[in-house]
mmCIF file of the N, C-alpha and C atoms, coordinates in Angstrom:
data_MODEL
# 
_entry.id   MODEL 
# 
loop_
_atom_site.group_PDB 
_atom_site.id 
_atom_site.type_symbol 
_atom_site.label_atom_id 
_atom_site.label_alt_id 
_atom_site.label_comp_id 
_atom_site.label_asym_id 
_atom_site.label_entity_id 
_atom_site.label_seq_id 
_atom_site.pdbx_PDB_ins_code 
_atom_site.Cartn_x 
_atom_site.Cartn_y 
_atom_site.Cartn_z 
_atom_site.occupancy 
_atom_site.B_iso_or_equiv 
_atom_site.pdbx_formal_charge 
_atom_site.auth_seq_id 
_atom_site.auth_comp_id 
_atom_site.auth_asym_id 
_atom_site.auth_atom_id 
_atom_site.pdbx_PDB_model_num 
ATOM 1   N N  . MET A 1 1  ? 1.052   8.434   18.521  1.00 0.00 ? 1  MET A N  1 
ATOM 2   C CA . MET A 1 1  ? -0.032  6.894   17.482  1.00 0.00 ? 1  MET A CA 1 
ATOM 3   C C  . MET A 1 1  ? 0.254   7.430   16.497  1.00 0.00 ? 1  MET A C  1 
ATOM 4   N N  . ALA A 1 2  ? 0.442   6.413   15.632  1.00 0.00 ? 2  ALA A N  1 
ATOM 5   C CA . ALA A 1 2  ? 0.485   6.047   13.949  1.00 0.00 ? 2  ALA A CA 1 
ATOM 6   C C  . ALA A 1 2  ? -1.172  6.064   13.482  1.00 0.00 ? 2  ALA A C  1 
ATOM 7   N N  . GLU A 1 3  ? -1.183  6.638   12.233  1.00 0.00 ? 3  GLU A N  1 
ATOM 8   C CA . GLU A 1 3  ? -2.428  6.653   12.063  1.00 0.00 ? 3  GLU A CA 1 
ATOM 9   C C  . GLU A 1 3  ? -2.923  5.424   11.092  1.00 0.00 ? 3  GLU A C  1 
ATOM 10  N N  . GLY A 1 4  ? -3.895  5.180   10.731  1.00 0.00 ? 4  GLY A N  1 
ATOM 11  C CA . GLY A 1 4  ? -4.468  3.743   9.897   1.00 0.00 ? 4  GLY A CA 1 
ATOM 12  C C  . GLY A 1 4  ? -5.619  3.955   9.453   1.00 0.00 ? 4  GLY A C  1 
ATOM 13  N N  . GLY A 1 5  ? -5.925  2.968   8.718   1.00 0.00 ? 5  GLY A N  1 
ATOM 14  C CA . GLY A 1 5  ? -7.743  3.257   8.359   1.00 0.00 ? 5  GLY A CA 1 
ATOM 15  C C  . GLY A 1 5  ? -8.161  1.655   7.767   1.00 0.00 ? 5  GLY A C  1 
ATOM 16  N N  . GLY A 1 6  ? -9.210  1.601   7.714   1.00 0.00 ? 6  GLY A N  1 
ATOM 17  C CA . GLY A 1 6  ? -10.005 0.365   7.287   1.00 0.00 ? 6  GLY A CA 1 
ATOM 18  C C  . GLY A 1 6  ? -10.577 0.314   6.457   1.00 0.00 ? 6  GLY A C  1 
ATOM 19  N N  . THR A 1 7  ? -10.635 -0.581  5.456   1.00 0.00 ? 7  THR A N  1 
ATOM 20  C CA . THR A 1 7  ? -11.628 -0.526  4.543   1.00 0.00 ? 7  THR A CA 1 
ATOM 21  C C  . THR A 1 7  ? -13.142 -1.187  4.614   1.00 0.00 ? 7  THR A C  1 
ATOM 22  N N  . GLY A 1 8  ? -13.265 -1.682  5.574   1.00 0.00 ? 8  GLY A N  1 
ATOM 23  C CA . GLY A 1 8  ? -14.544 -2.349  6.010   1.00 0.00 ? 8  GLY A CA 1 
ATOM 24  C C  . GLY A 1 8  ? -14.536 -3.732  5.800   1.00 0.00 ? 8  GLY A C  1 
ATOM 25  N N  . ASP A 1 9  ? -13.519 -4.337  5.312   1.00 0.00 ? 9  ASP A N  1 
ATOM 26  C CA . ASP A 1 9  ? -13.703 -5.745  5.010   1.00 0.00 ? 9  ASP A CA 1 
ATOM 27  C C  . ASP A 1 9  ? -12.504 -6.230  5.564   1.00 0.00 ? 9  ASP A C  1 
ATOM 28  N N  . GLY A 1 10 ? -12.213 -5.728  6.376   1.00 0.00 ? 10 GLY A N  1 
ATOM 29  C CA . GLY A 1 10 ? -11.066 -6.689  7.679   1.00 0.00 ? 10 GLY A CA 1 
ATOM 30  C C  . GLY A 1 10 ? -9.744  -6.331  7.234   1.00 0.00 ? 10 GLY A C  1 
ATOM 31  N N  . SER A 1 11 ? -9.626  -5.617  6.134   1.00 0.00 ? 11 SER A N  1 
ATOM 32  C CA . SER A 1 11 ? -8.108  -5.388  6.019   1.00 0.00 ? 11 SER A CA 1 
ATOM 33  C C  . SER A 1 11 ? -7.875  -3.944  6.099   1.00 0.00 ? 11 SER A C  1 
ATOM 34  N N  . PHE A 1 12 ? -6.377  -3.263  6.296   1.00 0.00 ? 12 PHE A N  1 
ATOM 35  C CA . PHE A 1 12 ? -6.229  -2.136  6.857   1.00 0.00 ? 12 PHE A CA 1 
ATOM 36  C C  . PHE A 1 12 ? -4.898  -1.718  6.514   1.00 0.00 ? 12 PHE A C  1 
ATOM 37  N N  . CYS A 1 13 ? -4.515  -0.481  6.489   1.00 0.00 ? 13 CYS A N  1 
ATOM 38  C CA . CYS A 1 13 ? -3.084  0.016   6.596   1.00 0.00 ? 13 CYS A CA 1 
ATOM 39  C C  . CYS A 1 13 ? -2.644  0.820   7.561   1.00 0.00 ? 13 CYS A C  1 
ATOM 40  N N  . PHE A 1 14 ? -1.697  0.470   8.060   1.00 0.00 ? 14 PHE A N  1 
ATOM 41  C CA . PHE A 1 14 ? -1.188  1.252   9.047   1.00 0.00 ? 14 PHE A CA 1 
ATOM 42  C C  . PHE A 1 14 ? -0.010  1.914   9.058   1.00 0.00 ? 14 PHE A C  1 
ATOM 43  N N  . ASN A 1 15 ? 0.422   3.062   9.280   1.00 0.00 ? 15 ASN A N  1 
ATOM 44  C CA . ASN A 1 15 ? 1.841   3.766   9.113   1.00 0.00 ? 15 ASN A CA 1 
ATOM 45  C C  . ASN A 1 15 ? 2.495   3.509   10.574  1.00 0.00 ? 15 ASN A C  1 
ATOM 46  N N  . GLY A 1 16 ? 3.210   2.636   10.286  1.00 0.00 ? 16 GLY A N  1 
ATOM 47  C CA . GLY A 1 16 ? 4.386   2.219   11.446  1.00 0.00 ? 16 GLY A CA 1 
ATOM 48  C C  . GLY A 1 16 ? 5.562   2.599   11.300  1.00 0.00 ? 16 GLY A C  1 
ATOM 49  N N  . HIS A 1 17 ? 6.144   2.993   10.138  1.00 0.00 ? 17 HIS A N  1 
ATOM 50  C CA . HIS A 1 17 ? 7.180   3.236   9.924   1.00 0.00 ? 17 HIS A CA 1 
ATOM 51  C C  . HIS A 1 17 ? 7.764   4.616   8.962   1.00 0.00 ? 17 HIS A C  1 
ATOM 52  N N  . ASP A 1 18 ? 7.125   5.703   9.043   1.00 0.00 ? 18 ASP A N  1 
ATOM 53  C CA . ASP A 1 18 ? 7.056   6.746   7.799   1.00 0.00 ? 18 ASP A CA 1 
ATOM 54  C C  . ASP A 1 18 ? 6.608   6.293   6.833   1.00 0.00 ? 18 ASP A C  1 
ATOM 55  N N  . GLY A 1 19 ? 5.608   5.827   6.319   1.00 0.00 ? 19 GLY A N  1 
ATOM 56  C CA . GLY A 1 19 ? 5.053   5.350   5.265   1.00 0.00 ? 19 GLY A CA 1 
ATOM 57  C C  . GLY A 1 19 ? 5.711   4.025   4.406   1.00 0.00 ? 19 GLY A C  1 
ATOM 58  N N  . CYS A 1 20 ? 6.295   3.243   5.193   1.00 0.00 ? 20 CYS A N  1 
ATOM 59  C CA . CYS A 1 20 ? 6.762   2.065   4.746   1.00 0.00 ? 20 CYS A CA 1 
ATOM 60  C C  . CYS A 1 20 ? 6.488   1.068   5.926   1.00 0.00 ? 20 CYS A C  1 
ATOM 61  N N  . VAL A 1 21 ? 6.476   0.173   5.421   1.00 0.00 ? 21 VAL A N  1 
ATOM 62  C CA . VAL A 1 21 ? 6.619   -1.569  6.107   1.00 0.00 ? 21 VAL A CA 1 
ATOM 63  C C  . VAL A 1 21 ? 7.729   -1.997  5.789   1.00 0.00 ? 21 VAL A C  1 
ATOM 64  N N  . ASN A 1 22 ? 7.864   -3.245  6.642   1.00 0.00 ? 22 ASN A N  1 
ATOM 65  C CA . ASN A 1 22 ? 9.021   -4.181  6.125   1.00 0.00 ? 22 ASN A CA 1 
ATOM 66  C C  . ASN A 1 22 ? 8.155   -5.087  5.583   1.00 0.00 ? 22 ASN A C  1 
ATOM 67  N N  . ALA A 1 23 ? 9.031   -5.796  4.850   1.00 0.00 ? 23 ALA A N  1 
ATOM 68  C CA . ALA A 1 23 ? 8.506   -6.758  4.103   1.00 0.00 ? 23 ALA A CA 1 
ATOM 69  C C  . ALA A 1 23 ? 9.072   -8.136  3.823   1.00 0.00 ? 23 ALA A C  1 
ATOM 70  N N  . VAL A 1 24 ? 8.980   -9.240  4.224   1.00 0.00 ? 24 VAL A N  1 
ATOM 71  C CA . VAL A 1 24 ? 9.593   -10.765 3.865   1.00 0.00 ? 24 VAL A CA 1 
ATOM 72  C C  . VAL A 1 24 ? 9.273   -11.191 2.534   1.00 0.00 ? 24 VAL A C  1 
ATOM 73  N N  . PHE A 1 25 ? 9.892   -11.505 1.456   1.00 0.00 ? 25 PHE A N  1 
ATOM 74  C CA . PHE A 1 25 ? 9.289   -12.347 0.420   1.00 0.00 ? 25 PHE A CA 1 
ATOM 75  C C  . PHE A 1 25 ? 9.693   -13.509 0.248   1.00 0.00 ? 25 PHE A C  1 
ATOM 76  N N  . LEU A 1 26 ? 9.226   -14.397 -0.307  1.00 0.00 ? 26 LEU A N  1 
ATOM 77  C CA . LEU A 1 26 ? 9.368   -16.108 -0.453  1.00 0.00 ? 26 LEU A CA 1 
ATOM 78  C C  . LEU A 1 26 ? 10.736  -16.409 -0.769  1.00 0.00 ? 26 LEU A C  1 
ATOM 79  N N  . ASP A 1 27 ? 11.336  -15.618 -1.478  1.00 0.00 ? 27 ASP A N  1 
ATOM 80  C CA . ASP A 1 27 ? 12.714  -15.917 -1.814  1.00 0.00 ? 27 ASP A CA 1 
ATOM 81  C C  . ASP A 1 27 ? 13.610  -15.241 -0.212  1.00 0.00 ? 27 ASP A C  1 
ATOM 82  N N  . TRP A 1 28 ? 13.218  -15.311 0.397   1.00 0.00 ? 28 TRP A N  1 
ATOM 83  C CA . TRP A 1 28 ? 13.641  -14.962 2.130   1.00 0.00 ? 28 TRP A CA 1 
ATOM 84  C C  . TRP A 1 28 ? 14.469  -13.449 1.770   1.00 0.00 ? 28 TRP A C  1 
ATOM 85  N N  . SER A 1 29 ? 14.006  -12.535 1.021   1.00 0.00 ? 29 SER A N  1 
ATOM 86  C CA . SER A 1 29 ? 14.771  -10.939 0.774   1.00 0.00 ? 29 SER A CA 1 
ATOM 87  C C  . SER A 1 29 ? 13.905  -10.745 1.907   1.00 0.00 ? 29 SER A C  1 
ATOM 88  N N  . VAL A 1 30 ? 14.288  -9.066  2.063   1.00 0.00 ? 30 VAL A N  1 
ATOM 89  C CA . VAL A 1 30 ? 13.464  -8.918  3.031   1.00 0.00 ? 30 VAL A CA 1 
ATOM 90  C C  . VAL A 1 30 ? 13.669  -6.865  2.657   1.00 0.00 ? 30 VAL A C  1 
ATOM 91  N N  . ARG A 1 31 ? 12.725  -6.190  2.281   1.00 0.00 ? 31 ARG A N  1 
ATOM 92  C CA . ARG A 1 31 ? 12.976  -4.715  1.926   1.00 0.00 ? 31 ARG A CA 1 
ATOM 93  C C  . ARG A 1 31 ? 11.850  -4.026  2.721   1.00 0.00 ? 31 ARG A C  1 
ATOM 94  N N  . LYS A 1 32 ? 12.081  -2.710  2.597   1.00 0.00 ? 32 LYS A N  1 
ATOM 95  C CA . LYS A 1 32 ? 11.034  -1.723  3.161   1.00 0.00 ? 32 LYS A CA 1 
ATOM 96  C C  . LYS A 1 32 ? 10.262  -1.645  1.549   1.00 0.00 ? 32 LYS A C  1 
ATOM 97  N N  . VAL A 1 33 ? 8.622   -1.539  1.973   1.00 0.00 ? 33 VAL A N  1 
ATOM 98  C CA . VAL A 1 33 ? 7.757   -1.417  0.889   1.00 0.00 ? 33 VAL A CA 1 
ATOM 99  C C  . VAL A 1 33 ? 6.942   -0.528  1.570   1.00 0.00 ? 33 VAL A C  1 
ATOM 100 N N  . GLY A 1 34 ? 7.114   0.473   0.436   1.00 0.00 ? 34 GLY A N  1 
ATOM 101 C CA . GLY A 1 34 ? 5.869   1.554   0.073   1.00 0.00 ? 34 GLY A CA 1 
ATOM 102 C C  . GLY A 1 34 ? 4.649   1.187   0.738   1.00 0.00 ? 34 GLY A C  1 
ATOM 103 N N  . LEU A 1 35 ? 3.792   2.245   1.667   1.00 0.00 ? 35 LEU A N  1 
ATOM 104 C CA . LEU A 1 35 ? 2.271   1.677   2.038   1.00 0.00 ? 35 LEU A CA 1 
ATOM 105 C C  . LEU A 1 35 ? 1.367   1.895   0.686   1.00 0.00 ? 35 LEU A C  1 
ATOM 106 N N  . LYS A 1 36 ? 2.160   2.711   -0.011  1.00 0.00 ? 36 LYS A N  1 
ATOM 107 C CA . LYS A 1 36 ? 0.959   2.783   -1.672  1.00 0.00 ? 36 LYS A CA 1 
ATOM 108 C C  . LYS A 1 36 ? 1.660   1.553   -2.203  1.00 0.00 ? 36 LYS A C  1 
ATOM 109 N N  . GLU A 1 37 ? 2.572   0.949   -2.205  1.00 0.00 ? 37 GLU A N  1 
ATOM 110 C CA . GLU A 1 37 ? 3.232   0.292   -3.146  1.00 0.00 ? 37 GLU A CA 1 
ATOM 111 C C  . GLU A 1 37 ? 2.431   -1.239  -2.499  1.00 0.00 ? 37 GLU A C  1 
ATOM 112 N N  . LEU A 1 38 ? 2.120   -1.369  -1.541  1.00 0.00 ? 38 LEU A N  1 
ATOM 113 C CA . LEU A 1 38 ? 1.215   -2.574  -1.097  1.00 0.00 ? 38 LEU A CA 1 
ATOM 114 C C  . LEU A 1 38 ? 0.183   -2.862  -2.365  1.00 0.00 ? 38 LEU A C  1 
ATOM 115 N N  . TRP A 1 39 ? -0.319  -1.712  -2.860  1.00 0.00 ? 39 TRP A N  1 
ATOM 116 C CA . TRP A 1 39 ? -1.325  -2.248  -4.135  1.00 0.00 ? 39 TRP A CA 1 
ATOM 117 C C  . TRP A 1 39 ? -0.622  -2.610  -5.503  1.00 0.00 ? 39 TRP A C  1 
ATOM 118 N N  . THR A 1 40 ? 0.764   -2.887  -5.369  1.00 0.00 ? 40 THR A N  1 
ATOM 119 C CA . THR A 1 40 ? 1.261   -3.164  -6.735  1.00 0.00 ? 40 THR A CA 1 
ATOM 120 C C  . THR A 1 40 ? 1.837   -4.291  -6.684  1.00 0.00 ? 40 THR A C  1 
ATOM 121 N N  . LEU A 1 41 ? 1.556   -5.156  -5.695  1.00 0.00 ? 41 LEU A N  1 
ATOM 122 C CA . LEU A 1 41 ? 2.264   -6.179  -5.317  1.00 0.00 ? 41 LEU A CA 1 
ATOM 123 C C  . LEU A 1 41 ? 1.455   -7.383  -5.718  1.00 0.00 ? 41 LEU A C  1 
ATOM 124 N N  . LYS A 1 42 ? 2.234   -8.432  -6.122  1.00 0.00 ? 42 LYS A N  1 
ATOM 125 C CA . LYS A 1 42 ? 1.054   -9.736  -6.666  1.00 0.00 ? 42 LYS A CA 1 
ATOM 126 C C  . LYS A 1 42 ? 0.998   -10.334 -5.330  1.00 0.00 ? 42 LYS A C  1 
ATOM 127 N N  . TRP A 1 43 ? 0.053   -10.350 -4.907  1.00 0.00 ? 43 TRP A N  1 
ATOM 128 C CA . TRP A 1 43 ? -0.123  -11.107 -3.378  1.00 0.00 ? 43 TRP A CA 1 
ATOM 129 C C  . TRP A 1 43 ? -0.840  -12.527 -3.724  1.00 0.00 ? 43 TRP A C  1 
ATOM 130 N N  . PHE A 1 44 ? -1.559  -12.477 -4.743  1.00 0.00 ? 44 PHE A N  1 
ATOM 131 C CA . PHE A 1 44 ? -2.039  -13.939 -4.995  1.00 0.00 ? 44 PHE A CA 1 
ATOM 132 C C  . PHE A 1 44 ? -2.261  -13.893 -6.289  1.00 0.00 ? 44 PHE A C  1 
ATOM 133 N N  . LYS A 1 45 ? -2.671  -14.883 -7.174  1.00 0.00 ? 45 LYS A N  1 
ATOM 134 C CA . LYS A 1 45 ? -2.664  -15.223 -8.592  1.00 0.00 ? 45 LYS A CA 1 
ATOM 135 C C  . LYS A 1 45 ? -3.340  -13.871 -9.398  1.00 0.00 ? 45 LYS A C  1 
ATOM 136 N N  . ASP A 1 46 ? -4.669  -13.956 -8.779  1.00 0.00 ? 46 ASP A N  1 
ATOM 137 C CA . ASP A 1 46 ? -5.357  -13.102 -9.433  1.00 0.00 ? 46 ASP A CA 1 
ATOM 138 C C  . ASP A 1 46 ? -5.526  -11.311 -8.976  1.00 0.00 ? 46 ASP A C  1 
ATOM 139 N N  . PHE A 1 47 ? -4.473  -11.413 -7.948  1.00 0.00 ? 47 PHE A N  1 
ATOM 140 C CA . PHE A 1 47 ? -4.531  -9.908  -7.665  1.00 0.00 ? 47 PHE A CA 1 
ATOM 141 C C  . PHE A 1 47 ? -4.096  -8.729  -8.688  1.00 0.00 ? 47 PHE A C  1 
ATOM 142 N N  . ASP A 1 48 ? -4.928  -7.651  -9.079  1.00 0.00 ? 48 ASP A N  1 
ATOM 143 C CA . ASP A 1 48 ? -4.735  -6.986  -9.725  1.00 0.00 ? 48 ASP A CA 1 
ATOM 144 C C  . ASP A 1 48 ? -3.726  -5.908  -9.262  1.00 0.00 ? 48 ASP A C  1 
ATOM 145 N N  . THR A 1 49 ? -2.491  -5.888  -9.721  1.00 0.00 ? 49 THR A N  1 
ATOM 146 C CA . THR A 1 49 ? -1.553  -4.840  -9.751  1.00 0.00 ? 49 THR A CA 1 
ATOM 147 C C  . THR A 1 49 ? -1.701  -3.605  -10.358 1.00 0.00 ? 49 THR A C  1 
ATOM 148 N N  . ARG A 1 50 ? -2.670  -3.420  -11.301 1.00 0.00 ? 50 ARG A N  1 
ATOM 149 C CA . ARG A 1 50 ? -2.862  -2.070  -11.854 1.00 0.00 ? 50 ARG A CA 1 
ATOM 150 C C  . ARG A 1 50 ? -4.643  -1.641  -11.216 1.00 0.00 ? 50 ARG A C  1 
ATOM 151 N N  . GLY A 1 51 ? -4.568  -2.026  -10.329 1.00 0.00 ? 51 GLY A N  1 
ATOM 152 C CA . GLY A 1 51 ? -6.218  -1.897  -9.760  1.00 0.00 ? 51 GLY A CA 1 
ATOM 153 C C  . GLY A 1 51 ? -6.171  -0.460  -9.434  1.00 0.00 ? 51 GLY A C  1 
ATOM 154 N N  . PRO A 1 52 ? -7.637  0.568   -9.028  1.00 0.00 ? 52 PRO A N  1 
ATOM 155 C CA . PRO A 1 52 ? -7.552  1.317   -8.908  1.00 0.00 ? 52 PRO A CA 1 
ATOM 156 C C  . PRO A 1 52 ? -6.592  2.310   -7.609  1.00 0.00 ? 52 PRO A C  1 
ATOM 157 N N  . TRP A 1 53 ? -5.916  1.676   -6.996  1.00 0.00 ? 53 TRP A N  1 
ATOM 158 C CA . TRP A 1 53 ? -5.580  2.312   -6.083  1.00 0.00 ? 53 TRP A CA 1 
ATOM 159 C C  . TRP A 1 53 ? -3.764  2.240   -6.308  1.00 0.00 ? 53 TRP A C  1 
ATOM 160 N N  . THR A 1 54 ? -3.536  2.327   -7.612  1.00 0.00 ? 54 THR A N  1 
ATOM 161 C CA . THR A 1 54 ? -2.191  2.503   -7.937  1.00 0.00 ? 54 THR A CA 1 
ATOM 162 C C  . THR A 1 54 ? -2.344  3.420   -9.327  1.00 0.00 ? 54 THR A C  1 
ATOM 163 N N  . LYS A 1 55 ? -1.103  3.995   -9.809  1.00 0.00 ? 55 LYS A N  1 
ATOM 164 C CA . LYS A 1 55 ? -1.034  5.230   -10.397 1.00 0.00 ? 55 LYS A CA 1 
ATOM 165 C C  . LYS A 1 55 ? -1.622  4.523   -11.987 1.00 0.00 ? 55 LYS A C  1 
ATOM 166 N N  . ALA A 1 56 ? -1.038  3.203   -12.245 1.00 0.00 ? 56 ALA A N  1 
ATOM 167 C CA . ALA A 1 56 ? -1.505  2.551   -13.547 1.00 0.00 ? 56 ALA A CA 1 
ATOM 168 C C  . ALA A 1 56 ? -3.138  2.508   -13.576 1.00 0.00 ? 56 ALA A C  1 
ATOM 169 N N  . GLY A 1 57 ? -3.818  2.584   -12.235 1.00 0.00 ? 57 GLY A N  1 
ATOM 170 C CA . GLY A 1 57 ? -5.567  2.492   -12.578 1.00 0.00 ? 57 GLY A CA 1 
ATOM 171 C C  . GLY A 1 57 ? -6.111  3.603   -12.245 1.00 0.00 ? 57 GLY A C  1 
ATOM 172 N N  . GLY A 1 58 ? -5.056  4.896   -12.339 1.00 0.00 ? 58 GLY A N  1 
ATOM 173 C CA . GLY A 1 58 ? -5.749  6.039   -11.954 1.00 0.00 ? 58 GLY A CA 1 
ATOM 174 C C  . GLY A 1 58 ? -5.767  6.769   -10.890 1.00 0.00 ? 58 GLY A C  1 
ATOM 175 N N  . ALA A 1 59 ? -5.294  6.011   -9.560  1.00 0.00 ? 59 ALA A N  1 
ATOM 176 C CA . ALA A 1 59 ? -5.557  6.718   -8.625  1.00 0.00 ? 59 ALA A CA 1 
ATOM 177 C C  . ALA A 1 59 ? -4.550  7.989   -8.504  1.00 0.00 ? 59 ALA A C  1 
ATOM 178 N N  . ARG A 1 60 ? -5.058  9.259   -8.037  1.00 0.00 ? 60 ARG A N  1 
ATOM 179 C CA . ARG A 1 60 ? -4.527  10.418  -7.813  1.00 0.00 ? 60 ARG A CA 1 
ATOM 180 C C  . ARG A 1 60 ? -4.254  10.460  -6.457  1.00 0.00 ? 60 ARG A C  1 
ATOM 181 N N  . PRO A 1 61 ? -3.074  11.481  -6.056  1.00 0.00 ? 61 PRO A N  1 
ATOM 182 C CA . PRO A 1 61 ? -2.875  11.487  -4.715  1.00 0.00 ? 61 PRO A CA 1 
ATOM 183 C C  . PRO A 1 61 ? -4.160  12.078  -3.754  1.00 0.00 ? 61 PRO A C  1 
ATOM 184 N N  . THR A 1 62 ? -4.904  12.888  -4.151  1.00 0.00 ? 62 THR A N  1 
ATOM 185 C CA . THR A 1 62 ? -6.607  13.138  -3.793  1.00 0.00 ? 62 THR A CA 1 
ATOM 186 C C  . THR A 1 62 ? -7.100  12.227  -3.278  1.00 0.00 ? 62 THR A C  1 
ATOM 187 N N  . SER A 1 63 ? -6.994  10.803  -4.073  1.00 0.00 ? 63 SER A N  1 
ATOM 188 C CA . SER A 1 63 ? -7.427  9.987   -3.853  1.00 0.00 ? 63 SER A CA 1 
ATOM 189 C C  . SER A 1 63 ? -7.561  9.123   -2.682  1.00 0.00 ? 63 SER A C  1 
ATOM 190 N N  . TRP A 1 64 ? -6.500  9.137   -1.942  1.00 0.00 ? 64 TRP A N  1 
ATOM 191 C CA . TRP A 1 64 ? -6.033  8.922   -1.033  1.00 0.00 ? 64 TRP A CA 1 
ATOM 192 C C  . TRP A 1 64 ? -6.486  9.295   0.496   1.00 0.00 ? 64 TRP A C  1 
ATOM 193 N N  . PRO A 1 65 ? -6.524  8.427   1.702   1.00 0.00 ? 65 PRO A N  1 
ATOM 194 C CA . PRO A 1 65 ? -7.017  9.366   2.688   1.00 0.00 ? 65 PRO A CA 1 
ATOM 195 C C  . PRO A 1 65 ? -6.088  10.648  3.195   1.00 0.00 ? 65 PRO A C  1 
ATOM 196 N N  . PRO A 1 66 ? -6.554  11.327  3.439   1.00 0.00 ? 66 PRO A N  1 
ATOM 197 C CA . PRO A 1 66 ? -5.589  12.555  3.982   1.00 0.00 ? 66 PRO A CA 1 
ATOM 198 C C  . PRO A 1 66 ? -4.240  12.261  4.502   1.00 0.00 ? 66 PRO A C  1 
ATOM 199 N N  . TRP A 1 67 ? -4.211  11.486  5.568   1.00 0.00 ? 67 TRP A N  1 
ATOM 200 C CA . TRP A 1 67 ? -2.898  11.200  6.244   1.00 0.00 ? 67 TRP A CA 1 
ATOM 201 C C  . TRP A 1 67 ? -1.927  10.134  5.187   1.00 0.00 ? 67 TRP A C  1 
ATOM 202 N N  . MET A 1 68 ? -2.437  9.437   3.995   1.00 0.00 ? 68 MET A N  1 
ATOM 203 C CA . MET A 1 68 ? -1.604  8.906   3.052   1.00 0.00 ? 68 MET A CA 1 
ATOM 204 C C  . MET A 1 68 ? -0.957  9.880   1.904   1.00 0.00 ? 68 MET A C  1 
ATOM 205 N N  . ARG A 1 69 ? -1.881  10.728  1.553   1.00 0.00 ? 69 ARG A N  1 
ATOM 206 C CA . ARG A 1 69 ? -1.354  11.851  0.525   1.00 0.00 ? 69 ARG A CA 1 
ATOM 207 C C  . ARG A 1 69 ? 0.083   12.175  0.366   1.00 0.00 ? 69 ARG A C  1 
ATOM 208 N N  . GLY A 1 70 ? 0.535   12.281  1.428   1.00 0.00 ? 70 GLY A N  1 
ATOM 209 C CA . GLY A 1 70 ? 1.802   12.835  1.420   1.00 0.00 ? 70 GLY A CA 1 
ATOM 210 C C  . GLY A 1 70 ? 2.915   11.443  0.731   1.00 0.00 ? 70 GLY A C  1 
ATOM 211 N N  . PHE A 1 71 ? 2.418   10.449  0.851   1.00 0.00 ? 71 PHE A N  1 
ATOM 212 C CA . PHE A 1 71 ? 3.512   9.382   0.589   1.00 0.00 ? 71 PHE A CA 1 
ATOM 213 C C  . PHE A 1 71 ? 3.683   9.098   -0.926  1.00 0.00 ? 71 PHE A C  1 
ATOM 214 N N  . LYS A 1 72 ? 4.973   8.348   -0.992  1.00 0.00 ? 72 LYS A N  1 
ATOM 215 C CA . LYS A 1 72 ? 5.142   8.376   -2.446  1.00 0.00 ? 72 LYS A CA 1 
ATOM 216 C C  . LYS A 1 72 ? 4.377   7.444   -3.014  1.00 0.00 ? 72 LYS A C  1 
ATOM 217 N N  . ASP A 1 73 ? 4.022   7.645   -4.410  1.00 0.00 ? 73 ASP A N  1 
ATOM 218 C CA . ASP A 1 73 ? 2.660   7.035   -5.137  1.00 0.00 ? 73 ASP A CA 1 
ATOM 219 C C  . ASP A 1 73 ? 3.603   6.113   -6.262  1.00 0.00 ? 73 ASP A C  1 
ATOM 220 N N  . TYR A 1 74 ? 3.316   4.629   -6.403  1.00 0.00 ? 74 TYR A N  1 
ATOM 221 C CA . TYR A 1 74 ? 3.549   3.596   -7.226  1.00 0.00 ? 74 TYR A CA 1 
ATOM 222 C C  . TYR A 1 74 ? 2.372   3.472   -8.458  1.00 0.00 ? 74 TYR A C  1 
# 
């Protein structure tokens, strides 16, 4: 069983592929995206890609839930 966690606002993160998910982009490209990388992608116009869950925003490995701490930081 894969581990996952919710934020209480209806969003969640699920480890289904060893710390990555498959993503399809609007240009029809497809690639693996790291779970922590999800917080650095521009999901909508006002999304903060340097938010608190990124290295730029000050997130440290210990900031993440224990099951995510070993994944690559972005």
